[in-house]
C-alpha positions as CSV (number, residue, x, y, z in Angstrom):
1,M,28.4,22.2,-59.1
2,F,30.9,22.1,-62.0
3,V,33.8,23.6,-60.1
4,N,35.9,22.0,-57.3
5,S,36.1,25.4,-55.5
6,N,37.0,23.7,-52.2
7,G,40.0,21.9,-53.7
8,Y,38.8,18.4,-52.6
9,N,40.9,15.4,-53.5
10,L,38.6,13.6,-55.9
11,G,41.1,11.0,-56.9
12,V,42.9,10.1,-60.2
13,R,41.5,8.5,-63.3
14,D,42.8,5.4,-65.0
15,D,44.7,7.6,-67.5
16,E,46.4,9.3,-64.4
17,V,44.5,12.6,-65.0
18,V,43.6,14.2,-61.6
19,V,39.8,14.5,-61.2
20,N,39.0,18.2,-60.6
21,D,36.6,20.6,-62.3
22,V,34.1,19.2,-64.7
23,D,35.4,19.2,-68.3
24,L,33.1,21.4,-70.4
25,P,32.2,21.1,-74.1
26,P,34.1,23.4,-76.5
27,W,31.2,25.8,-76.8
28,A,31.3,26.8,-73.1
29,K,34.4,28.8,-72.1
30,K,33.4,28.7,-68.4
31,P,30.8,27.0,-66.2
32,E,28.7,30.1,-66.2
33,D,28.5,30.0,-70.0
34,F,27.5,26.3,-69.8
35,V,24.6,27.1,-67.5
36,R,23.5,30.2,-69.4
37,I,23.6,28.5,-72.9
38,N,21.8,25.4,-71.6
39,R,19.1,27.6,-70.0
40,M,18.7,29.5,-73.2
41,A,18.2,26.3,-75.1
42,L,15.8,24.8,-72.5
43,E,13.7,28.0,-72.3
44,S,13.7,28.5,-76.1
45,E,10.6,28.5,-78.3
46,F,12.0,25.4,-80.1
47,V,11.9,23.4,-76.9
48,S,8.6,25.0,-75.7
49,C,6.9,23.9,-78.9
50,Q,8.0,20.2,-78.4
51,L,7.3,20.1,-74.7
52,H,4.1,18.2,-75.0
53,Q,5.9,15.3,-76.7
54,W,8.2,14.9,-73.7
55,I,5.2,15.0,-71.4
56,D,3.6,12.2,-73.4
57,L,6.8,10.0,-73.0
58,I,7.4,10.6,-69.3
59,F,3.9,11.1,-67.8
60,G,1.5,10.4,-70.6
61,Y,0.1,7.9,-73.0
62,K,3.4,6.8,-74.4
63,Q,4.7,5.7,-71.1
64,R,3.3,2.2,-71.2
65,G,1.7,-0.2,-73.6
66,P,1.8,-0.4,-77.4
67,E,2.4,3.3,-77.7
68,A,5.5,3.0,-75.5
69,V,6.8,0.2,-77.7
70,R,6.2,2.2,-80.9
71,A,8.1,5.2,-79.3
72,L,11.0,3.0,-78.2
73,N,10.2,4.1,-74.7
74,V,10.3,0.7,-72.8
75,F,12.4,0.2,-69.7
76,H,13.2,-2.6,-67.3
77,Y,10.0,-4.0,-65.8
78,L,11.1,-3.3,-62.2
79,T,11.2,0.5,-62.9
80,Y,7.4,0.8,-63.4
81,E,5.1,1.9,-60.6
82,G,3.3,-1.0,-59.0
83,S,5.5,-3.8,-60.4
84,V,7.1,-4.4,-57.0
85,N,6.3,-3.5,-53.5
86,L,9.4,-3.8,-51.3
87,D,7.5,-2.9,-48.2
88,S,5.5,-6.1,-48.4
89,I,8.7,-8.2,-48.1
90,T,9.5,-8.1,-44.4
91,D,12.0,-11.0,-44.1
92,P,14.2,-11.5,-47.1
93,V,15.2,-15.0,-46.0
94,L,12.0,-16.6,-44.8
95,R,9.5,-14.8,-47.1
96,E,8.5,-16.6,-50.3
97,I,8.3,-14.4,-53.4
98,P,5.4,-14.9,-55.7
99,E,6.3,-16.9,-58.7
100,A,5.9,-14.1,-61.2
101,Y,8.5,-12.0,-59.5
102,F,11.5,-14.3,-60.0
103,I,10.7,-16.7,-62.9
104,R,11.7,-14.7,-66.0
105,D,12.1,-17.8,-68.2
106,P,12.5,-21.6,-67.7
107,H,16.2,-21.4,-67.3
108,T,16.4,-18.5,-64.7
109,F,15.8,-18.8,-61.0
110,L,16.9,-16.4,-58.3
111,L,17.1,-17.3,-54.6
112,T,14.7,-15.2,-52.5
113,K,17.5,-13.3,-50.6
114,D,19.5,-12.6,-53.7
115,F,16.5,-11.6,-55.7
116,I,15.5,-8.9,-53.1
117,K,19.0,-7.5,-53.1
118,A,19.0,-7.5,-56.9
119,M,15.6,-5.6,-56.9
120,E,16.9,-3.0,-54.5
121,A,20.1,-2.6,-56.4
122,Q,18.2,-2.2,-59.7
123,I,15.9,0.5,-58.2
124,Q,18.7,2.3,-56.4
125,N,20.9,2.4,-59.5
126,F,18.4,3.0,-62.3
127,G,15.5,4.8,-60.6
128,Q,11.8,4.3,-61.2
129,T,9.4,5.6,-63.8
130,P,7.1,8.3,-62.5
131,S,3.4,7.8,-62.2
132,Q,1.4,7.8,-65.4
133,L,-0.8,10.9,-65.2
134,L,-2.3,11.0,-68.7
135,I,-3.8,8.5,-71.1
136,E,-4.4,10.9,-74.0
137,P,-1.9,13.1,-76.0
138,H,-1.0,16.3,-74.2
139,P,-1.9,19.4,-76.2
140,P,1.0,21.5,-77.6
141,R,1.8,24.8,-75.9
142,S,0.9,28.0,-77.7
143,S,4.0,29.4,-79.3
144,A,5.1,33.0,-78.6
145,M,5.7,33.2,-82.4
146,H,2.0,32.7,-82.9
147,L,1.2,35.4,-80.4
148,C,3.5,38.1,-81.9
149,F,0.7,40.7,-82.1
150,L,-0.2,40.5,-78.4
151,P,1.5,43.4,-76.5
152,Q,1.9,41.3,-73.4
153,S,3.5,38.4,-75.2
154,P,6.9,37.4,-73.7
155,L,8.5,37.3,-77.1
156,M,7.4,39.6,-79.9
157,F,9.3,38.7,-83.0
158,K,8.5,41.8,-85.1
159,D,10.7,44.4,-86.6
160,Q,11.1,47.7,-84.9
161,M,9.0,50.0,-87.1
162,Q,8.5,52.6,-84.4
163,Q,10.9,55.4,-83.9
164,D,13.3,55.3,-81.1
165,V,12.0,58.4,-79.3
166,I,8.3,58.5,-78.4
167,M,8.1,61.9,-76.7
168,V,10.0,64.6,-74.7
169,L,8.3,66.2,-71.7
170,K,9.8,69.5,-70.6
171,F,9.0,70.7,-67.1
172,P,8.6,74.4,-66.3
173,S,11.4,74.0,-63.7
174,N,14.9,73.7,-65.3
175,S,16.1,71.7,-62.4
176,P,17.7,68.4,-63.4
177,V,15.4,65.4,-63.1
178,T,17.4,63.2,-60.7
179,H,15.0,60.4,-60.1
180,V,12.5,58.5,-62.3
181,A,10.1,55.8,-61.0
182,A,7.8,54.2,-63.6
183,N,5.1,52.3,-61.7
184,T,2.8,51.9,-64.6
185,L,0.8,48.7,-63.9
186,P,-2.9,49.2,-65.1
187,H,-4.4,48.0,-61.8
188,L,-2.9,50.9,-59.8
189,T,-5.1,53.7,-58.8
190,I,-2.8,56.1,-60.5
191,P,-0.4,54.4,-63.0
192,A,2.3,57.1,-63.3
193,V,5.8,58.1,-63.9
194,V,7.0,59.9,-60.7
195,T,9.9,62.3,-61.2
196,V,11.9,64.2,-58.7
197,T,14.2,67.1,-59.5
198,C,17.4,68.3,-57.9
199,S,15.4,71.0,-56.1
200,R,13.2,68.3,-54.7
201,L,10.2,69.2,-56.8
202,F,8.3,66.0,-57.6
203,A,5.6,65.3,-60.2
204,V,3.1,62.5,-60.6
205,N,2.8,62.2,-64.3
206,R,-0.1,60.0,-65.3
207,W,0.7,57.0,-67.5
208,H,-1.6,56.0,-70.4
209,N,-1.3,52.4,-71.5
210,T,-1.4,53.1,-75.2
211,V,2.1,52.4,-76.2
212,G,1.8,48.6,-75.7
213,L,-1.3,48.5,-77.9
214,R,0.5,49.5,-81.1
215,G,0.3,46.9,-83.7
216,A,-2.2,44.9,-81.6
217,P,-5.6,43.8,-83.1
218,G,-8.2,46.4,-82.4
219,Y,-5.7,49.2,-82.2
220,S,-7.2,52.3,-83.7
221,L,-5.7,55.5,-85.0
222,D,-7.9,57.4,-82.5
223,Q,-5.5,56.2,-79.8
224,A,-2.4,57.2,-81.8
225,H,-2.5,60.8,-80.6
226,H,-2.4,59.8,-77.0
227,L,1.2,60.1,-75.7
228,P,2.1,57.7,-72.9
229,I,3.0,60.3,-70.3
230,E,0.8,63.2,-69.3
231,M,2.4,66.0,-67.2
232,D,1.3,66.4,-63.7
233,P,-1.4,69.1,-63.9
234,L,-0.3,70.8,-60.7
235,I,3.2,71.3,-62.3
236,A,1.9,72.1,-65.8
237,N,-0.5,74.8,-64.6
238,N,1.8,76.0,-61.8
239,S,-1.3,75.9,-59.7
240,G,-0.3,73.6,-56.8
241,V,3.4,73.6,-56.7
242,N,3.2,73.8,-52.9
243,K,1.8,70.2,-52.9
244,R,4.8,69.1,-54.9
245,Q,7.7,70.8,-53.3
246,I,9.7,69.2,-50.5
247,T,10.8,72.2,-48.4
248,D,12.5,70.4,-45.5
249,L,16.2,71.3,-45.4
250,V,18.7,68.7,-46.5
251,D,22.3,68.6,-45.3
252,Q,24.3,71.1,-47.3
253,S,27.1,68.6,-48.0
254,I,24.7,66.1,-49.7
255,Q,24.9,65.8,-53.4
256,I,21.3,65.2,-54.6
257,N,21.2,62.1,-56.9
258,A,18.9,59.2,-57.9
259,H,19.9,57.3,-54.7
260,C,18.3,60.0,-52.4
261,F,14.8,59.0,-53.4
262,V,12.5,55.9,-53.4
263,V,8.9,55.8,-54.6
264,T,6.6,53.1,-53.3
265,A,5.1,50.7,-55.8
266,D,1.7,52.4,-55.7
267,N,3.1,55.8,-56.4
268,R,1.5,57.2,-53.2
269,Y,4.6,57.9,-51.2
270,I,8.1,59.2,-51.7
271,L,11.0,58.4,-49.3
272,I,13.8,61.0,-49.2
273,C,17.1,61.0,-47.4
274,G,19.9,63.5,-46.8
275,F,18.5,65.4,-43.9
276,W,20.7,67.1,-41.4
277,D,19.0,65.3,-38.4
278,K,20.3,61.9,-39.7
279,S,16.7,60.8,-40.7
280,F,15.0,59.8,-43.8
281,R,11.4,60.9,-44.4
282,V,8.2,59.7,-46.0
283,Y,5.9,62.1,-47.9
284,S,2.5,61.7,-49.5
285,T,2.6,62.3,-53.2
286,E,-1.1,63.4,-53.1
287,T,-0.6,66.2,-50.6
288,G,3.1,66.7,-50.4
289,K,2.9,66.4,-46.6
290,L,5.3,64.7,-44.3
291,T,3.8,61.5,-43.0
292,Q,6.8,59.8,-41.1
293,I,10.3,60.6,-39.9
294,V,12.6,57.5,-39.5
295,F,15.7,57.7,-37.3
296,G,18.3,55.0,-36.8
297,H,21.6,56.1,-38.2
298,W,24.4,57.9,-36.4
299,D,25.2,60.2,-39.3
300,V,23.5,61.6,-42.4
301,V,21.6,59.1,-44.6
302,T,23.2,59.1,-48.0
303,C,21.2,56.5,-50.1
304,L,18.0,54.6,-50.2
305,A,16.8,51.6,-52.2
306,R,13.6,49.4,-52.2
307,S,13.1,45.8,-53.2
308,E,10.5,44.5,-55.5
309,S,7.0,44.6,-53.9
310,Y,5.0,41.8,-52.6
311,I,1.2,41.5,-53.0
312,G,-0.3,44.3,-50.9
313,G,2.7,46.6,-51.5
314,D,5.0,45.4,-48.7
315,C,8.7,45.6,-49.5
316,Y,12.1,46.1,-48.0
317,I,13.7,49.5,-47.7
318,V,17.5,49.8,-47.2
319,S,19.1,53.0,-46.0
320,G,22.9,53.7,-46.2
321,S,24.7,56.3,-44.2
322,R,27.9,58.2,-43.6
323,D,28.2,56.1,-40.5
324,A,29.3,53.3,-42.8
325,T,26.3,51.1,-41.9
326,L,23.1,50.1,-43.6
327,L,19.7,49.5,-42.0
328,L,17.1,47.2,-43.5
329,W,13.5,48.3,-42.9
330,Y,10.1,46.9,-43.7
331,W,7.5,49.0,-45.6
332,S,3.9,48.1,-44.8
333,G,1.8,48.5,-47.9
334,R,-1.3,48.2,-45.7
335,H,-0.4,51.0,-43.2
336,H,1.8,53.0,-45.6
337,I,4.5,53.3,-43.0
338,I,8.0,52.0,-42.2
339,G,7.3,49.2,-39.7
340,D,4.5,46.8,-39.0
341,N,2.7,48.6,-36.2
342,P,1.0,51.9,-36.9
343,N,0.9,52.6,-33.1
344,S,4.7,52.7,-32.9
345,S,5.3,54.5,-36.3
346,D,7.3,57.2,-34.5
347,Y,10.1,54.8,-33.5
348,P,10.1,51.9,-36.0
349,A,12.9,49.4,-35.5
350,P,15.1,48.2,-38.4
351,R,14.9,44.5,-39.3
352,A,18.7,44.3,-39.6
353,V,21.9,46.3,-39.2
354,L,24.5,45.7,-42.0
355,T,28.1,46.4,-41.2
356,G,31.5,45.9,-42.8
357,H,32.1,49.1,-44.8
358,D,34.9,51.5,-43.8
359,H,33.6,54.6,-45.5
360,E,30.3,56.4,-46.3
361,V,27.8,54.2,-48.1
362,V,27.0,55.6,-51.5
363,C,25.0,53.0,-53.4
364,V,22.8,50.0,-52.5
365,S,20.5,47.5,-54.1
366,V,18.2,45.0,-52.4
367,C,16.6,41.9,-53.9
368,A,13.8,40.2,-51.8
369,E,13.7,37.2,-54.1
370,L,17.3,36.4,-53.5
371,G,17.2,37.7,-49.9
372,L,20.3,39.8,-50.5
373,V,21.6,43.4,-50.1
374,I,24.5,44.5,-52.2
375,S,26.1,47.8,-51.2
376,G,29.0,50.0,-52.1
377,A,30.9,52.6,-50.0
378,K,32.8,55.7,-51.2
379,E,35.9,53.5,-51.4
380,G,36.6,49.8,-51.2
381,P,34.9,46.6,-52.3
382,C,31.1,46.1,-52.5
383,L,29.6,43.9,-49.8
384,V,26.9,41.2,-50.1
385,H,24.7,40.8,-47.0
386,T,21.7,38.6,-46.4
387,I,18.5,40.4,-45.4
388,T,19.0,39.0,-41.9
389,G,22.2,41.0,-41.6
390,D,24.9,38.4,-42.2
391,L,27.9,39.4,-44.3
392,L,28.4,36.8,-47.0
393,R,31.3,38.1,-49.0
394,A,33.1,41.1,-50.6
395,L,33.0,41.7,-54.3
396,E,36.6,42.6,-55.1
397,G,36.7,44.6,-58.3
398,P,39.5,44.5,-60.8
399,E,42.5,46.9,-60.6
400,N,41.4,50.6,-60.6
401,C,37.8,49.6,-59.7
402,L,37.9,51.0,-56.2
403,F,35.1,53.6,-56.1
404,P,31.6,52.0,-56.7
405,R,28.8,54.4,-57.7
406,L,25.9,52.3,-59.1
407,I,24.7,48.8,-58.4
408,S,22.0,46.7,-60.2
409,V,21.1,43.1,-59.3
410,S,19.0,40.7,-61.2
411,S,16.9,38.0,-59.6
412,E,19.1,35.5,-61.6
413,G,21.9,36.4,-59.2
414,H,24.1,38.7,-61.4
415,C,25.4,41.9,-60.0
416,I,26.4,44.8,-62.3
417,I,28.6,47.4,-60.6
418,Y,29.6,50.8,-62.1
419,Y,32.8,52.3,-60.7
420,E,34.1,55.8,-61.2
421,R,35.7,56.7,-64.6
422,G,33.5,54.5,-66.8
423,R,34.4,51.1,-65.4
424,F,31.8,48.2,-65.2
425,S,32.0,44.8,-63.6
426,N,29.6,41.8,-63.7
427,F,29.8,39.5,-60.7
428,S,28.0,36.3,-60.0
429,I,26.3,36.2,-56.6
430,N,29.1,33.9,-55.5
431,G,31.6,36.7,-56.0
432,K,33.2,35.5,-59.2
433,L,34.1,38.3,-61.7
434,L,32.4,37.3,-65.0
435,A,33.0,40.3,-67.2
436,Q,34.3,43.8,-67.2
437,M,34.4,46.8,-69.5
438,E,35.4,50.5,-69.7
439,I,33.4,53.1,-71.5
440,N,34.1,56.8,-72.3
441,D,31.2,58.3,-70.4
442,S,30.5,59.3,-66.8
443,T,27.5,57.0,-66.2
444,R,24.7,58.3,-64.0
445,A,22.1,55.6,-64.3
446,I,22.0,51.8,-65.0
447,L,19.2,49.2,-65.0
448,L,18.7,45.6,-66.0
449,S,15.8,44.2,-68.0
450,S,13.4,42.1,-66.0
451,D,15.0,38.8,-67.2
452,G,18.5,40.1,-66.3
453,Q,19.7,39.6,-69.9
454,N,20.2,43.2,-70.9
455,L,21.8,46.2,-69.3
456,V,20.8,49.8,-70.1
457,T,23.1,52.7,-69.3
458,G,23.0,56.5,-69.6
459,G,25.3,59.3,-68.4
460,D,26.7,62.8,-69.0
461,N,27.1,62.2,-72.8
462,G,23.3,62.0,-73.1
463,V,23.4,58.7,-74.9
464,V,21.4,55.6,-73.9
465,E,23.2,52.3,-74.7
466,V,22.0,48.7,-74.5
467,W,24.4,45.9,-73.6
468,Q,24.3,42.2,-73.2
469,A,24.7,41.8,-69.5
470,C,26.6,38.5,-69.4
471,D,29.6,39.8,-71.5
472,F,29.0,43.5,-72.0
473,K,28.6,43.1,-75.8
474,Q,27.1,46.3,-77.1
475,L,23.7,45.8,-78.7
476,Y,22.3,49.3,-79.5
477,I,23.0,53.0,-79.2
478,Y,20.1,55.4,-79.1
479,P,20.3,58.8,-80.7
480,G,22.1,61.3,-78.4
481,C,20.1,63.7,-76.3
482,D,21.0,67.4,-75.9
483,A,21.6,67.0,-72.2
484,G,23.1,64.5,-69.7
485,I,21.0,61.6,-68.4
486,R,20.5,61.6,-64.6
487,A,18.0,58.8,-64.0
488,M,16.0,56.1,-65.8
489,D,13.4,53.5,-65.4
490,L,11.3,51.0,-67.5
491,S,7.6,50.7,-67.8
492,H,6.0,47.5,-66.4
493,D,5.7,45.9,-69.8
494,Q,9.4,46.6,-70.6
495,R,8.4,48.5,-73.7
496,T,9.2,52.1,-72.7
497,L,12.3,53.5,-71.2
498,I,12.0,56.9,-69.4
499,T,15.1,58.9,-68.8
500,G,15.4,62.0,-66.5
501,M,17.6,64.7,-68.1
502,A,19.9,67.3,-66.7
503,S,17.9,69.9,-68.7
504,G,14.8,69.4,-66.5
505,S,12.9,67.2,-69.0
506,I,12.1,63.5,-69.4
507,V,12.5,61.5,-72.6
508,A,10.5,58.3,-73.4
509,F,12.2,55.8,-75.7
510,N,10.7,52.8,-77.5
511,I,12.5,49.7,-76.3
512,D,12.0,46.1,-77.3
513,F,14.5,43.7,-75.7
514,N,13.2,40.9,-77.9
515,R,14.8,42.7,-80.8
516,W,18.2,41.6,-79.4
517,H,17.0,38.2,-78.3
518,Y,19.0,35.4,-79.8
519,E,15.9,33.7,-81.2
520,H,14.8,36.8,-83.0
521,Q,18.2,36.9,-84.8
522,N,18.2,33.1,-85.5
523,R,14.7,32.2,-86.5
524,Y,14.1,28.6,-87.5
């Protein structure tokens, strides 16, 4: 709304300056900054703590009467609800207006027709005051600063007393952990961190919700010895590895990585691609058995992604292939299958076919809230499709950014793309390049915090780094690990980061994004 992107002729001002893009204040270098900084201000604690006063003025007891006068909150009498009913005036020439409407003082008199026009012009130009909803003061909102000890508080302004690394869990298999899915919500039947190795051995590692309790009232030292992640007993005891090993043969040319797997939000099913028969398959995490084979592509399926889940566990699944296309599928949380109809689960139909790439698709991200799919091929620009299959635009990277490998999208509409050789770009959903950087690491995993403000990266150097997503300002570097990072995910409360390592272990890090929040650093 601030940019004349269509190049419309908007005229010339009196000082002969051409009207074009909106002039921004000095503190905003570009329109995106203007929106972002305004949003930060409007969503800040400072504003939240004063919100009730605004409600009192607009909808509450200070809207009318003596309190409105005291608060300097008095407007033209025609703007108030009930002061005039235009619908009751049918004929502006013949209809007599009640005396009170047009006699403002002994010296003022408006003709009926002129008065009605004046009233309409007043309302059209200056608007009307909303309905008065409250006649008593509105209570203030609880401040996050008063709730700093509650683990689920959106803003916890407290110093990071905990150590960076919570625990390291080493699996008996030395195969690199190439996929991590932390579905840790307490209401799940099995809150767990599901891991999958390069050799396609998966583990359902139970999650204990003790980490979030640290520092909270009622937290006892009895809970302190509980580590958040408990190794899958079938893996730990080597007793039921057959229930955890996917034995179906994958295509020999496929490189197993994090994109080859998707875990459903309830931890009950794993979707795996890369099979020689051009399918992707659904397996039960409880039994390890194959429950569905899904065909649709003309070549080997190279990557999978799932959207956030709806209530009931429904979500979108996107599959990308060497045939240069993507297919959008619907996962039924009720029936635990791809497709809506359990009677036709052998041949489910995709919801949409996404085309436009010239090469094998290697990475994809899908956001149900935005209704968008962003995908990258082995070479060329990333493409933005709607979930109905329409191609919206190509995200043309800067020079030397030709080989996208990782994509992460926030619900705010920002798209982070990692290209080969340490290059990152941040695009708006409208395709504008907002920021770029180059780092000295071969990155294998990226993720955005739930609010889209922070980016976490990890790669072959074994170092987890935290960045400000909007401009790639570095916020924190975690202690280096003794092996490369292959995958990562965040717990539901955004307090624990779990990384899958090339050494066959997982590492759990303490993370508190509020630590880098601008209000934490600028307390008032």
